Structure formats: C-alpha cells, structure tokens
BASEDO-658626 format. One line per field, with one value per residue (C-alpha): x, y, z; residue in three letters. Coordinates in Angstrom, 3 decimals. Layout:
u <- (X,...)
v <- (Y,...)
w <- (Z,...)
resn <- (ala,...)
! end
This chain:
u <- (-0.107,0.812,1.642,-1.278,-3.851,-2.132,-2.173,-5.710,-6.368,-4.811,-6.555,-10.127,-8.121,-6.641,-9.909,-11.318,-7.668,-8.033,-11.770,-10.325,-5.958,-5.214,-4.352,-0.817,-0.669,-1.960,1.088,3.304,1.658,2.303,5.782,5.657,4.525,6.805,9.812,8.772,7.912,10.896,12.482,10.662,11.140,15.367,15.294,12.574,13.692,11.122,7.968,5.254,7.542,9.322,5.427,3.568,6.882,5.947,2.201,2.989,5.533,3.351,0.435,1.681,3.408,-0.303,-1.699,0.483,0.254,-3.248,-2.773,-0.442,-2.636,-4.945,-1.370,-1.222,-4.640,-3.601,-0.490,-0.333,-3.514,-1.602,0.571,-1.005,0.482,3.848,3.772,2.265,4.545,7.472,5.505,4.704,8.253,10.091,7.204,8.269,12.062,11.347,9.987,12.796,15.976,15.356,15.094,18.780,19.989,18.122,20.531,23.647,23.396,22.720,25.277,27.664,26.600,23.158,19.997,19.321,20.754,19.295,15.933,16.512,18.103,14.130,13.510,16.118,15.126,11.437,12.912,14.081,10.932,9.432,11.096,10.067,6.548,6.857,7.353,4.462,2.287,3.369,3.148,-0.464,-1.242,-0.161,-2.254,-5.438,-5.967,-8.916,-12.203,-13.224,-10.687,-11.748,-15.537,-14.138,-12.068,-14.502,-17.811,-15.544,-15.444,-18.418,-19.473,-16.946,-17.993,-22.100,-20.566,-21.162,-18.739,-20.676,-22.614,-19.852,-18.972,-16.234,-14.935,-15.812,-13.833,-10.887,-11.253,-11.316,-7.996,-5.969,-7.022,-7.332,-3.384,-2.278,-3.568,-1.524,1.795,1.924,0.937,3.764,6.273,5.689,5.739,7.350,10.911,9.182,7.334,9.968,11.896,9.936,8.277,11.176,14.088,15.743,18.496,18.193,19.797,18.301,14.924,16.280,17.008,13.774,12.046,14.112,12.511,9.270,9.695,11.677,9.190,6.700,9.292,9.170,5.296,4.749,7.016,4.144,1.417,-0.389,-0.012,-1.687,-4.437,-4.976,-4.727,-6.611,-10.130,-10.947,-8.870,-10.535,-8.090,-5.277,-7.147,-8.177,-3.948,-3.249,-6.248,-4.163,-0.791,-1.689,-3.513,-0.401,2.404,0.464,-0.579,2.886,4.455,1.654,1.603,5.569,7.471,10.648,10.469,11.129,10.587,11.914,9.086,6.564,7.463,8.016,4.493,2.683,4.679,3.468,-0.469,0.325,1.332,-2.368,-1.336,-0.084,-3.308,-5.215,-3.307,-3.470,-7.318,-8.020,-7.398,-8.799,-11.984,-11.822,-12.045,-11.854,-8.410,-10.791,-12.375,-9.157,-8.578,-11.560,-11.479,-8.220,-8.705,-11.811,-9.742,-6.244,-8.399,-10.584,-8.582,-5.758,-8.208,-8.954,-5.337,-4.384,-5.418,-3.607,-0.300,-1.977,-4.777,-1.864,0.174,-3.066,-3.827,-0.054,-0.198,-3.563,-2.816,1.015,1.888,1.875,-1.010,-4.034,-2.604,-2.145,-5.664,-6.905,-4.592,-5.854,-9.624,-9.244,-8.172,-12.145,-12.297,-9.417,-11.866,-14.696,-13.569,-12.691,-16.101,-17.398,-14.792,-16.580,-16.948,-15.555,-17.747,-16.365,-16.809,-17.757,-20.180,-22.382)
v <- (-8.442,-10.469,-8.477,-6.508,-9.280,-11.030,-7.852,-7.632,-11.048,-10.715,-7.686,-10.060,-12.368,-11.005,-9.358,-13.052,-14.032,-11.820,-13.798,-17.088,-16.029,-12.727,-9.707,-10.670,-14.282,-13.356,-10.807,-13.952,-15.751,-13.788,-13.748,-16.830,-17.078,-14.823,-16.694,-20.371,-18.147,-16.618,-20.500,-21.678,-19.435,-19.723,-23.176,-23.643,-25.738,-24.763,-22.028,-23.408,-23.966,-20.342,-18.939,-20.766,-19.506,-15.888,-16.386,-17.283,-14.736,-12.371,-13.161,-12.981,-9.824,-8.492,-10.177,-8.336,-5.184,-4.980,-5.883,-2.769,0.050,-2.923,-2.794,0.946,1.427,-1.481,-0.285,3.027,4.659,8.251,8.141,6.828,10.077,9.401,5.136,6.252,7.944,5.928,2.748,5.122,5.953,2.352,1.501,4.142,2.995,-1.078,-0.177,1.723,-0.601,-4.092,-2.975,-1.993,-3.922,-7.426,-7.428,-6.581,-9.470,-11.762,-11.134,-11.290,-14.765,-15.781,-14.744,-18.126,-15.484,-12.410,-14.398,-15.668,-12.691,-11.352,-14.127,-13.480,-10.177,-11.348,-14.091,-11.217,-9.514,-12.934,-13.077,-9.838,-10.939,-14.165,-12.966,-10.284,-12.894,-15.349,-11.985,-11.299,-15.079,-15.218,-11.923,-12.957,-15.755,-13.987,-14.173,-10.658,-10.036,-12.689,-11.322,-7.471,-8.795,-11.282,-8.104,-5.175,-8.082,-8.573,-5.059,-4.527,-7.501,-5.931,-3.043,-2.910,-1.279,-1.650,1.358,3.357,6.884,6.883,2.895,4.326,7.029,5.687,2.601,5.007,7.222,4.334,2.189,5.073,6.051,3.147,2.359,5.286,4.479,0.776,2.178,5.035,2.779,0.261,2.482,5.870,5.454,4.533,7.877,9.375,8.183,8.367,12.098,13.531,12.229,11.070,8.204,5.029,6.567,9.696,7.633,5.624,8.132,10.016,6.667,6.298,10.175,9.136,6.185,8.003,11.019,8.485,8.846,12.754,12.989,9.480,11.821,14.513,13.478,11.477,14.400,16.442,14.552,13.847,17.337,18.944,19.770,19.072,16.385,15.829,18.787,16.225,14.784,17.736,18.751,14.833,15.104,18.744,17.223,14.792,16.325,18.910,16.525,14.686,17.436,18.624,15.621,15.573,19.144,20.280,16.433,17.952,21.079,20.937,17.353,16.383,19.305,16.967,13.359,15.093,16.517,13.298,11.109,13.628,12.705,9.016,10.504,9.675,6.227,6.823,9.322,6.406,4.764,7.785,7.775,4.224,4.773,8.145,6.983,3.962,3.468,-0.082,-1.684,-4.916,-2.482,-0.726,-4.247,-4.421,-1.710,-2.231,-5.192,-3.626,-0.988,-2.644,-5.396,-3.953,-1.436,-3.731,-4.621,-1.393,-0.747,-3.858,-3.133,0.240,-0.806,-2.731,-0.470,1.673,-0.984,-1.965,2.099,3.147,0.297,0.997,4.481,4.567,7.350,8.271,11.286,8.541,7.132,9.543,11.204,7.931,8.086,12.069,10.820,8.050,11.464,11.788,9.213,10.416,13.840,12.006,9.925,13.747,14.463,11.191,12.015,15.192,15.499,14.084,10.399,7.826,4.235,2.316,4.661,3.212)
w <- (-11.857,-9.107,-6.327,-6.238,-6.547,-3.530,-1.230,-2.381,-1.152,1.673,2.233,1.945,4.113,7.106,8.649,8.671,10.060,13.305,13.880,14.266,15.556,17.746,15.580,17.001,15.927,12.657,11.972,12.828,10.281,7.777,8.797,8.396,5.166,3.579,5.144,3.465,0.259,-0.039,0.811,-1.865,-4.588,-3.493,-3.974,-7.287,-10.116,-12.598,-12.990,-11.183,-8.006,-8.494,-8.825,-6.282,-3.400,-5.259,-4.359,-0.102,0.290,-1.615,0.403,3.672,3.130,2.025,4.869,7.639,4.712,5.925,9.624,10.823,10.896,13.173,15.241,15.838,16.625,19.188,20.825,19.959,20.134,21.457,18.541,15.472,13.694,14.326,13.562,11.105,9.582,10.139,8.781,5.674,5.247,5.838,3.353,0.629,1.822,1.547,-2.267,-3.543,-1.647,-3.419,-6.764,-6.330,-4.144,-5.722,-9.150,-7.592,-4.946,-8.032,-10.321,-7.055,-5.141,-7.623,-8.442,-5.334,-3.157,-4.177,-3.522,-0.557,1.186,1.774,3.459,5.936,6.578,6.908,9.576,11.954,12.412,13.722,17.568,18.209,17.825,19.505,22.833,22.211,21.468,24.529,26.758,25.418,26.063,29.620,29.703,28.716,30.545,32.914,31.006,31.447,29.133,26.278,26.969,26.306,23.090,22.041,22.286,20.649,17.906,17.657,17.402,14.775,12.455,13.094,10.936,7.647,5.302,2.073,3.192,4.703,2.983,4.612,3.931,0.409,0.315,1.671,-0.963,-3.979,-2.364,-2.316,-4.926,-7.332,-5.671,-6.615,-10.166,-10.724,-8.963,-9.998,-14.072,-13.421,-12.191,-14.872,-17.803,-16.886,-18.736,-22.014,-21.172,-20.819,-23.640,-26.632,-25.305,-23.462,-25.733,-22.040,-22.090,-20.150,-17.574,-17.245,-17.319,-14.690,-12.498,-12.686,-11.930,-8.693,-8.112,-8.479,-6.580,-3.175,-3.482,-0.861,2.239,2.572,1.954,4.279,7.041,6.965,5.500,8.473,10.928,8.634,7.883,11.414,12.405,9.937,10.473,6.842,5.829,2.351,1.518,1.316,-1.243,-3.523,-3.835,-4.251,-7.308,-8.513,-8.188,-10.769,-12.840,-13.225,-13.506,-16.028,-18.525,-18.539,-19.873,-22.339,-23.541,-22.651,-21.705,-22.896,-20.711,-17.218,-17.040,-13.297,-12.415,-13.919,-12.745,-8.858,-9.155,-10.236,-7.233,-4.963,-5.742,-4.730,-1.175,-0.656,0.626,4.204,4.420,3.729,6.375,8.659,8.458,9.053,12.415,12.712,12.101,13.832,17.630,18.188,16.519,15.031,13.260,12.118,10.956,9.112,7.321,6.512,4.866,3.138,0.830,0.862,-0.770,-2.811,-3.263,-4.258,-7.114,-8.710,-8.983,-10.483,-14.607,-14.407,-16.137,-18.451,-19.430,-20.453,-22.468,-24.545,-25.120,-25.719,-28.382,-30.560,-30.426,-31.108,-28.835,-24.411,-24.970,-24.554,-22.012,-20.101,-20.361,-18.738,-15.717,-15.678,-16.253,-12.546,-11.219,-10.765,-8.534,-6.357,-6.039,-5.463,-2.649,-0.745,-1.206,0.129,3.153,4.071,8.104,11.391,11.135,13.061,11.595,14.439,15.206,12.827)
resn <- (unk,unk,unk,unk,unk,unk,unk,unk,unk,unk,unk,unk,unk,unk,unk,unk,unk,unk,unk,unk,unk,unk,unk,unk,unk,unk,unk,unk,unk,unk,unk,unk,unk,unk,unk,unk,unk,unk,unk,unk,unk,unk,unk,unk,unk,unk,unk,unk,unk,unk,unk,unk,unk,unk,unk,unk,unk,unk,unk,unk,unk,unk,unk,unk,unk,unk,unk,unk,unk,unk,unk,unk,unk,unk,unk,unk,unk,unk,unk,unk,unk,unk,unk,unk,unk,unk,unk,unk,unk,unk,unk,unk,unk,unk,unk,unk,unk,unk,unk,unk,unk,unk,unk,unk,unk,unk,unk,unk,unk,unk,unk,unk,unk,unk,unk,unk,unk,unk,unk,unk,unk,unk,unk,unk,unk,unk,unk,unk,unk,unk,unk,unk,unk,unk,unk,unk,unk,unk,unk,unk,unk,unk,unk,unk,unk,unk,unk,unk,unk,unk,unk,unk,unk,unk,unk,unk,unk,unk,unk,unk,unk,unk,unk,unk,unk,unk,unk,unk,unk,unk,unk,unk,unk,unk,unk,unk,unk,unk,unk,unk,unk,unk,unk,unk,unk,unk,unk,unk,unk,unk,unk,unk,unk,unk,unk,unk,unk,unk,unk,unk,unk,unk,unk,unk,unk,unk,unk,unk,unk,unk,unk,unk,unk,unk,unk,unk,unk,unk,unk,unk,unk,unk,unk,unk,unk,unk,unk,unk,unk,unk,unk,unk,unk,unk,unk,unk,unk,unk,unk,unk,unk,unk,unk,unk,unk,unk,unk,unk,unk,unk,unk,unk,unk,unk,unk,unk,unk,unk,unk,unk,unk,unk,unk,unk,unk,unk,unk,unk,unk,unk,unk,unk,unk,unk,unk,unk,unk,unk,unk,unk,unk,unk,unk,unk,unk,unk,unk,unk,unk,unk,unk,unk,unk,unk,unk,unk,unk,unk,unk,unk,unk,unk,unk,unk,unk,unk,unk,unk,unk,unk,unk,unk,unk,unk,unk,unk,unk,unk,unk,unk,unk,unk,unk,unk,unk,unk,unk,unk,unk,unk,unk,unk,unk,unk,unk,unk,unk,unk,unk,unk,unk,unk,unk,unk,unk,unk,unk,unk,unk,unk)
! end
C-alpha cells in the first residue's frame, strides 16, 4: 500500500511546492528525493532505514508524477497528445520492466545493487533539468515575466476544484481505474490459479500481459481523447471492458482466459485518457498542476484499499466470485465519471 499512499501524498504536495518554487525546481526536487531515497534503501541496515528510504524515494516519484502533465502543458502546448502518449507509454514500460530486471540483478550482484540501480537512473534525469532551471532563471530576471507568472498562479489558486464537475470526473476515473489495476496486479495470479487452473508460469505470463497492455493503450488513447467531441465515450468503453473481463473470469474463467485478462486490462487505459484531459481541460500550466495534484492525490487514496478489500472478501467467502463482483461495482464510479465529463468546459473559465 506504500506506493499509492506516497503517490497520493506527492499529488497533494506538488501544487503546494509550485507556489514556493518554480515548476522546474519542484521537478528537480522530486528527482533529488528519488536519488537520496534509493541510496538510503541500498545501504539500509534494518527495516526502519529501508522503510524511510522507500518513503523518500516514492514521495519523489509521486511529486514528479503530478508535475509532468503541467510540464507538458508548459513546454509542448501544441503537441499535448503526442507528448502525453509518449509519457504514458514510458510510464507503462517503467511499471513492467523493474519487476523482471530487479530479481535477476539481485541474484547476480546482490540486492543492494539491485536497489541502487534505480537511483542511478534517477540521476541520469537530473542534469537536463538543472540546465533548464538555469536557463529559465536567466530568462525570468525581468519584472514583467515574474509578474505574469505570479498573476497566472494567483488565478489558478482561486479556482475551487472541489466544485468542478470536471475535476470530480477525472478523480473518479483515475481512482477507480487505479483501484482495479492495483487489485488485479496483486491478485490476478491467485485468481487464475484457483478459478482457471493455470500453472504458476502461465499465471505469470498472463500477469505480464495485463501489465503491458497499458503501453499500446497509451499510444492511442491521448490523441483520441483530445480529438473526440465527446471523450466520455472512451470512459464508457473502458467501463464495458472492465465489465466483460470480470464477468468472463466469474462465469467461464477456464475458457478464453487470456481474452478475459486482456479485456479487463484495457479498462486501465483510462490512465492516459486522464492525463490528456488534464491538459485539454485547462489553459494554464499552473491550473494543470493544481488539477493534476487534485486528481492524483485523492484518486490514489481511493485506490489504496483495493487489494486489501479483495483479500478480505476472498478470506470471508473462500472464493473469487464476490471479490470480482466487488470490482464490478466499482465500474459504476467509472460510468459516473463519464456522466460528469459531458461538455467541453474549461476549468480556467470558472
């Protein structure tokens, strides 16, 4: 439960940091937290040190994650769909790769090397952003540019996202999609073994199929979401995918098992849709960052109980029918997010 919890915390802290620091400096801080956290994890001598290092590293990830939509809005306003697709695809690959690389590296070089590797990767991202910060510092020396930034930030801070239907729509969309994603990533092998009789190897392959499905979806979904006059259609399609996948796993799990896994995974394609809509429904980078923090922070909180509820229901009932039906009820939240998203309203216009 630590990753979504730190994602939620980072989502709430990201917009606050932007009021004290620039967008770019806040991103540099998130990278530094990742580097320091991973180093502390790799040299930890007890559980407490490992936990503290994990919290620091994952907090940096959470802050960086919530700032990236605003970075795209600020630097690529005319290529939002392309850059969002690229970011979401790399996010999906970054989710799938470490699980297979880290155990192999730990076996060859030891677990400390396997942990510090991710700090090295974070360090690679640091120099380019330091250069950007220095360039922006030189460019922002005039009072007019500072005044313009402060005025834009003041306008964005005056927007009340708690009263925005768009903000609540994206929050529900992200929260329900991540709840389903985390729950399935945690329990899918057990579900397939108990209901479909799959071997551990087969269950592992199907779990990889579930995780990797987000990559192709990330390439397609943002462009479609931005161009559609009614992007809520994508939300309803995702809700249908969740429904068909879960019903297949409940009633005929041993028949067409890969199809049900793939169909259920397509529902998690709402993540890149959400990223694209954060930018298409805002005008200013500051507003995009505030909306991103609202959606990521509170949406991640919604997703945290998913794996735990699934496990508790499995223990109480002795089977997977009720836990899967629980996931099916969360699809109602996805449908509601589509209803709230109707229209082409821009949050800044509030």
